N, C-alpha and C positions, 0 to 999 in steps of 0.2 A: 861373780858368785863363785863361792867355794865349791869343791866337790860335794861336801856334805850337804851344803844348801841346795845344790842341783837335785841330789837324791831325795832330800826332804821335801822339795817343792814337787817332784814326781809323785811322791807318795801321797801328798795332798791332792794333787789332780786326779790320780787314780781313785782315791777315797771318795772325792766328789763325784766322779763319774759313776762309781758304784751306788752311791746314795741316790743320784738322779735316775739311774736305770732301774733300781729296786723299788722305787716309789711310783707314784702315778706318772709314769713317764710321757703321757700323752698331754699333761698339762703345760701351759705356756709358761716359760720361765722369764723373769724380768731382771733388769740390771741390779736392782736393789736386792733381789733374792740372790743373785750371783755373789754380790759383795758380802751378804750375810752368811752364805754357806761357806765361803772361803774363810771369814773370821772364825766361825764356829769350829770348822775343822782343823785350822792351825791351832786354835786354843785347846782343842781336844787332844791333838797330838803333842803339843809342846808347851802348854801353859800360857802364862801372860808376860814373860820376861822380854829382854830386848831381842833375843833370838826369834821369839814369835812374832814380834813387831817387824823385823826385818823380813822374815819369812812371808808374813802376810802381804807385804809390798811386793816381793818377788813374785808370788803366786798371782797376785792381781795384775802384774805386768804380763805374766805368761798366759793366763787363762783369757781367751779373747772376750772382749766386750760384747754385750747383747746389742747388737745394731739393727735387728729386725726381729720380727715375731718367730719364735722357734719354740719347739717343745723341749721338755726336759730330757727326753730320750735323745733327740738330735743333738743337744748340747753335751750329753754324756759321751756321744761318739766323738765330737770335736775335742773334748778334754782328753780323751784316750789317745787320739792322734797327736795332741799337743805333747802329752806326756811320753810319747813315743811307745805306747803300748798296743796291744791287739784290740781290735774293734769287736 
């Protein structure tokens, strides 16, 4: 991953964490919702070109999969930790 891609991936992770924390943070998040949120945020920030496709894949690898029941707020904390940001 290039330095730009790392910064872009972190920006996406932080934006996702913000969305999850600002919304109904007590709701359960699903794996399908995780994938949809990643795609939407990458598209919002970078459009639909090859860079966006590669970034979507990188963020999917970085953002932990939903392996058990957790709330959107809990997942927001996990994403911030993954991005290296403050909780």
